[in-house]
C-alpha positions as CSV (number, residue, x, y, z in Angstrom):
1,M,53.6,111.4,95.8
2,K,50.9,113.8,94.7
3,Y,50.5,117.3,96.0
4,R,48.3,120.4,95.7
5,I,49.7,123.6,94.2
6,F,47.4,126.4,93.0
7,D,44.5,124.5,91.6
8,R,46.7,121.7,90.2
9,I,47.8,118.2,91.3
10,L,51.5,117.7,91.1
11,E,53.1,114.3,91.0
12,S,56.7,114.3,92.2
13,D,59.4,111.7,92.6
14,I,60.9,113.7,95.5
15,P,59.1,114.7,98.7
16,L,57.7,118.2,98.8
17,P,57.0,119.0,102.4
18,E,55.9,122.5,101.7
19,L,52.9,121.3,99.8
20,Q,49.7,119.5,101.0
21,Q,49.5,115.9,99.9
22,S,46.6,115.0,97.7
23,E,44.6,111.8,97.4
24,D,43.6,112.6,93.8
25,K,44.3,109.7,91.4
26,E,45.0,112.0,88.4
27,A,47.9,114.4,88.3
28,N,48.1,117.3,85.8
29,L,51.7,118.3,86.5
30,F,54.7,116.1,86.8
31,F,58.2,116.6,88.3
32,I,61.0,114.2,87.6
33,S,64.6,114.4,88.8
34,I,67.3,113.2,86.4
35,P,70.9,112.1,87.1
36,T,72.6,114.0,84.2
37,P,71.8,117.2,82.2
38,Y,72.1,115.3,78.9
39,F,72.2,118.4,76.7
40,Q,74.7,120.8,75.4
41,D,74.3,124.6,75.7
42,S,74.9,124.9,72.0
43,D,71.6,123.0,71.3
44,I,69.5,125.5,73.1
45,I,68.4,128.9,71.9
46,W,68.8,131.2,74.9
47,T,66.2,133.9,74.6
48,H,66.4,135.9,77.8
49,H,68.5,136.4,81.0
50,W,67.0,137.8,84.2
51,K,69.6,139.7,86.2
52,L,70.1,140.7,89.8
53,P,70.6,144.4,90.7
54,G,74.4,143.8,90.7
55,G,74.3,142.5,87.1
56,Q,74.7,138.8,87.8
57,I,72.4,136.4,85.8
58,S,69.8,134.8,88.1
59,I,67.8,132.9,85.5
60,S,68.4,132.1,81.8
61,S,65.4,131.0,79.7
62,G,65.8,129.1,76.4
63,N,64.0,126.7,74.1
64,R,64.6,123.8,71.7
65,N,62.1,121.7,69.8
66,E,59.1,123.1,71.7
67,E,60.6,122.4,75.1
68,Y,61.9,125.1,77.4
69,W,64.9,125.4,79.7
70,L,65.3,127.4,82.9
71,H,68.9,127.6,84.0
72,F,69.8,128.9,87.5
73,P,73.6,129.4,87.3
74,H,75.5,127.2,89.7
75,L,72.2,125.8,91.1
76,A,70.1,123.7,88.7
77,H,68.8,123.0,85.2
78,F,65.1,122.5,84.5
79,R,63.7,121.2,81.2
80,I,60.0,122.0,80.7
81,N,57.6,120.3,78.3
82,P,54.3,122.3,78.3
83,T,52.6,119.7,76.2
84,S,53.1,116.7,78.5
85,K,53.2,119.1,81.6
86,R,56.4,117.5,82.7
87,I,59.3,119.2,84.5
88,Y,62.7,117.5,84.5
89,C,65.4,118.7,86.8
90,Y,69.1,118.0,86.9
91,Q,70.4,118.7,90.4
92,P,74.2,119.2,90.6
93,P,75.8,117.4,93.6
94,E,76.5,120.7,95.3
95,T,72.9,121.8,95.3
96,P,70.8,120.6,98.3
97,E,67.3,119.4,97.9
98,N,65.7,122.3,99.7
99,S,67.1,124.7,97.1
100,I,65.7,122.5,94.3
101,R,62.3,122.6,96.0
102,H,62.4,126.4,96.3
103,L,63.3,126.9,92.6
104,L,60.6,124.4,91.5
105,L,57.7,125.8,93.6
106,D,58.6,129.5,93.5
107,Q,59.9,129.9,90.0
108,V,59.5,127.0,87.6
109,I,55.9,125.9,88.2
110,P,54.5,129.5,88.1
111,R,56.3,130.1,84.8
112,L,55.0,126.9,83.3
113,L,51.4,127.7,84.3
114,S,51.8,131.2,83.0
115,H,52.9,129.7,79.7
116,M,49.9,127.5,79.7
117,G,47.6,130.6,79.8
118,E,47.1,131.0,83.6
119,Q,47.6,134.4,85.3
120,I,50.1,133.9,88.1
121,L,51.0,137.0,90.2
122,H,54.1,137.3,92.2
123,A,52.3,138.2,95.4
124,S,51.6,137.5,99.1
125,C,48.0,137.0,100.1
126,V,45.9,137.4,103.2
127,N,42.3,136.8,104.0
128,V,40.4,139.9,105.1
129,N,36.7,139.4,105.8
130,H,36.6,136.3,103.6
131,S,38.2,138.0,100.6
132,A,41.8,137.7,99.3
133,I,44.0,140.8,99.6
134,L,47.2,140.6,97.6
135,F,50.5,142.4,98.1
136,S,52.6,142.3,94.9
137,G,56.2,143.5,94.3
138,E,59.7,142.4,93.7
139,S,61.6,140.2,96.0
140,G,62.9,142.0,99.0
141,W,60.3,144.8,98.9
142,G,58.6,143.6,102.1
143,K,55.4,141.9,100.9
144,S,56.1,138.7,103.0
145,T,56.7,140.8,106.1
146,L,53.6,142.8,105.6
147,A,51.4,139.8,104.9
148,S,52.8,137.9,107.9
149,F,52.1,140.9,110.1
150,F,48.5,140.9,108.8
151,H,48.4,137.3,109.9
152,T,49.4,138.1,113.5
153,S,46.8,140.9,113.4
154,G,44.0,138.5,112.8
155,H,43.9,138.3,109.0
156,P,45.0,134.7,108.0
157,L,48.0,134.4,105.7
158,L,47.1,132.3,102.6
159,T,50.3,132.3,100.6
160,D,53.6,134.1,100.3
161,D,54.9,134.1,96.8
162,G,52.4,133.2,94.1
163,F,48.6,133.6,93.4
164,M,46.6,132.5,90.4
165,L,44.0,135.0,89.2
166,K,40.9,133.9,87.3
167,K,37.9,136.0,86.0
168,V,34.7,134.2,86.9
169,G,31.7,136.1,85.6
170,T,31.8,139.6,87.1
171,K,34.2,138.5,89.9
172,I,37.9,137.8,90.2
173,K,38.7,134.6,92.1
174,G,42.0,132.8,92.7
175,N,44.1,130.1,94.3
176,P,47.1,130.4,96.5
177,S,50.2,128.5,95.4
178,Y,50.9,127.0,98.8
179,G,50.8,128.0,102.5
180,G,53.4,129.7,104.6
181,A,55.8,132.6,104.3
182,R,59.5,133.0,103.6
183,L,61.1,135.5,105.9
184,F,64.6,136.8,107.0
185,P,65.3,136.4,110.7
186,D,65.0,140.1,111.4
187,S,61.5,140.1,109.8
188,M,60.4,137.1,111.9
189,S,61.5,139.0,115.0
190,L,58.8,141.6,114.2
191,L,56.0,139.1,114.4
192,P,54.3,138.8,117.9
193,G,53.1,135.4,119.1
194,I,54.6,133.2,116.4
195,P,55.1,129.7,117.9
196,E,58.6,128.4,117.5
197,D,57.4,125.1,116.0
198,T,56.0,127.0,113.0
199,V,59.5,128.0,111.9
200,S,61.1,125.4,109.6
201,S,64.4,124.9,107.9
202,P,66.0,127.4,105.6
203,V,64.4,128.0,102.2
204,S,67.6,127.3,100.4
205,H,71.4,127.0,101.0
206,Y,72.1,130.4,99.3
207,C,69.5,132.5,101.2
208,A,69.0,133.2,104.9
209,K,65.2,133.1,104.7
210,K,63.3,130.5,106.7
211,R,59.8,129.1,106.1
212,L,57.0,130.1,108.4
213,N,54.3,127.5,108.3
214,I,51.2,129.3,109.5
215,T,48.4,128.3,107.2
216,D,45.8,125.5,107.2
217,S,44.2,123.4,104.5
218,N,41.2,125.6,104.2
219,G,43.4,128.5,103.0
220,M,44.2,126.7,99.8
221,N,40.7,126.8,98.4
222,S,39.5,129.3,95.7
223,I,38.6,132.6,97.2
224,P,37.2,135.9,95.8
225,V,39.9,138.7,95.3
226,K,38.9,142.1,96.6
227,A,42.1,144.2,96.2
228,I,45.7,144.1,95.0
229,F,48.3,146.5,96.5
230,T,51.5,146.9,94.5
231,L,54.4,147.8,96.8
232,S,56.7,150.7,96.0
233,N,60.5,150.4,95.9
234,P,61.7,150.7,99.6
235,E,64.5,153.0,98.5
236,F,62.0,155.6,97.5
237,S,59.5,154.9,100.3
238,Q,62.1,155.5,103.0
239,Q,62.3,159.1,101.9
240,S,58.9,159.8,103.4
241,E,57.2,159.1,106.8
242,N,53.8,158.9,105.2
243,I,51.7,155.9,104.2
244,I,50.4,156.6,100.7
245,I,47.7,154.5,99.1
246,R,46.6,155.5,95.6
247,K,44.0,153.7,93.5
248,L,45.1,152.8,90.0
249,Y,43.0,152.8,86.9
250,G,43.3,151.9,83.2
251,A,46.8,151.3,81.9
252,A,48.5,151.9,85.3
253,A,46.4,149.2,86.9
254,V,47.2,146.8,84.0
255,M,50.9,147.5,84.2
256,A,50.8,146.9,88.0
257,L,49.8,143.3,87.1
258,V,52.0,142.8,84.1
259,K,55.2,143.7,85.9
260,N,54.5,141.1,88.6
261,C,53.9,138.1,86.4
262,F,55.9,135.0,85.8
263,P,56.8,134.8,82.1
264,L,58.5,131.7,80.7
265,D,59.4,133.1,77.2
266,I,59.1,136.8,76.9
267,T,60.0,136.6,73.2
268,D,56.7,134.8,72.4
269,T,54.8,137.9,71.4
270,E,51.6,136.1,70.6
271,R,51.4,134.5,74.0
272,M,52.4,137.7,75.8
273,G,49.7,139.5,73.9
274,K,47.0,137.1,75.0
275,Q,48.3,137.4,78.6
276,L,48.0,141.2,78.3
277,Q,44.4,140.9,77.1
278,K,43.5,138.6,80.1
279,L,45.2,141.0,82.6
280,T,43.3,143.9,81.1
281,L,40.0,142.2,81.7
282,I,41.0,141.4,85.2
283,A,42.2,145.0,86.0
284,S,38.9,146.4,84.6
285,T,36.6,144.3,86.8
286,D,34.5,146.6,88.9
287,E,34.7,144.3,92.0
288,L,38.5,144.4,92.1
289,S,40.5,147.4,93.2
290,I,44.2,147.9,92.4
291,Y,46.3,150.3,94.5
292,S,49.9,151.5,94.7
293,L,51.2,151.3,98.3
294,S,54.1,153.3,99.6
295,Y,55.2,153.2,103.2
296,P,58.3,153.6,105.3
297,R,59.9,150.2,106.1
298,Q,60.0,150.9,109.8
299,P,58.9,148.1,112.3
300,D,56.9,150.4,114.5
301,K,54.8,151.5,111.5
302,L,53.4,148.1,110.8
303,P,50.3,148.3,113.0
304,E,49.5,151.7,111.4
305,I,50.0,150.3,107.9
306,V,47.6,147.5,108.6
307,K,45.0,149.9,109.9
308,S,45.4,152.2,106.9
309,I,44.9,149.3,104.4
310,V,41.9,147.9,106.2
311,K,40.4,151.4,106.4
312,T,40.9,151.8,102.6
313,L,39.2,148.5,102.0
314,N,36.2,149.4,104.2
315,T,35.9,152.9,102.7
316,D,35.8,151.5,99.2
317,S,33.2,148.9,100.2
318,S,31.0,151.6,101.6
319,E,31.3,153.8,98.5
320,G,30.5,150.7,96.4
321,D,27.3,150.1,98.4
């Protein structure tokens, strides 16, 4: 089957119900499941290990013969060939298919596209007055909850976990990865008016999050990007009752983008340098504003937070005029 993700067509040998099916004849990404890992760890040069706050390895990245590996301990192995744009996956018997889909869509494909020169931001996105507003930040910092609350406030949710940025002339445009949101049950309880039939099965077997399907096909088209809000660490935000929005400039704006990207091989200094150049051009575009956003993670504050963000956007638009 063929599916849309970002601005690409993905051909997959397993169903991917999270994605919209495509009638395009030509695919430019390929996913193939394989029955055995057929490699030895000793053959791979492991270059980096991403770790969880407790110190456990969440992802290991390695390479061999111009191919790359992403190993998710106790979950799956992915072999990536950037030249042929093929992703091969060994799925251990104990890992269910929904977990494989989650890793593929939310980790592997963004890292492959980033390696291919695209700028993929770890961000949720909503449509405010026909422009994309992004909320970027680490997992668990509340960007999905905030974006979903924007949706229930009349600003449609476009995507939850990944957004492709492109500089087109004097503007920044982009494509969402795929529709919907991934939320914990306590976050879903904060959303008024969400129909029960939009809540689907768990995202994975190792996480309590469920998918919320609340986007339509029009939300997957390219859209101009007006603003990016980088969320603060909730541990620090909880120390204040205030909503603090601060505009970022120069190196601070660039670093807000860099730290929320999806690298595949962080030891590839030439490729990382090119990415930094592209992100610097994006951050310096006059028609894009980048902010830091700090707010208390209190449910009753969500309506006020939405109003503060929309007011900031309107104020900046007026000043620009």
